[in-house]
N, C-alpha and C positions, 0 to 999 in steps of 0.2 A: 605216646600213644600206647591205646588198652591194653591191656594183656589177653594173650587170645589163650584160651585152653588146648587141651592136646587135642582134642575133635576136632578143631577146627585147623588144625595143620594135620590134622589125618582127613578130611575132607577136599583140605589145599594138593596134599599129594595127588590125591584122587583124577584132581582138574588137571591138574603141569602134565599127569601121564597124557593125557586124553589130547595134548596140544603137539604141532609139528611146527617149529620157527623155521622158516623158509629164510634162509641166505643166497645173493648169487654173487659167484665170484666170478674176477677173473680169470682164464686156465693159460699153458702155455700151449703147443703142439702136442706137447707128452701128455696133457692133461690133467698136469701138476697142477694146483690151483698158486697163482702169486699172491693171493691176498690169504689171511688166515682170520678167524671167528676165535673173540675170545671172551671170556665169562662176564666182561662189562657191555660190551654186542649183545652177546644173549640178554642181560639181565635188563639192558635198554630197549629191547625189544618186548621182553614181556610185558613191559609196563606200558610200552607204545601202545599194543597191540592188545596187552590182553588186560593192564590195569592192572599188576601183578607185580607187587616188589617187594623184589628178593636182591639182597645182600652180595653181590660177587664174592664173598670170605664164605658163605655157607656152598658154594661147589666145594665139593670132594674130588681130590686129587684131578682137580682140571687143570687142561692145556689148552694152548691156541689150536683149533682146530683147521685142518687144511683141505684133509680129503675130500672126495666126493659120494653123498650118499650121506647115507644118516648117523649121526654119531647118539648115542648116551650119554647124556651128562646125569649125575649123583647132586641132587641138590641133599644137605640135612638141614629141613624147614626148626626143627626141634629136636631134642635129646630123643634118641630113637626114633624118629620119622623122616625115615627118605625117598625123597620122590626122583622120580629120573623121566628130562627131558627131553624128547628128541630134536634134533637138531639136522636139516636136512642143509644140503651145500650141493647150489647147482651151478653150472655155468652161465654165465653172462649173455 
C-alpha cells in the first residue's frame, strides 16, 4: 500500500472524530448489556460504513465495551497522531 504522509493521518484523525458508530445491543432488565463491542467490531463497521480501514491493533488501551451510551476509543493512526472515535451503544 502507498506510504501516507503525516498530513493524511491528521486529516483522517479529524474525520474519525466526526463519526459516531452506532451499535445495538441486547440488554437485561437491569439495563446491563449482554453484548460487548470489541475493537474488531469497530474496525469492521468503520470499513463497512465509512470505507476507512483501521488495524484493530492501533486502538490504545481498548477493551470491549458493554455500557450503553457513548464510549470514546483512541486510535494511534501514526506516531504522535491520535484520533478519538465515538462508539454509541443503544438497546436493541
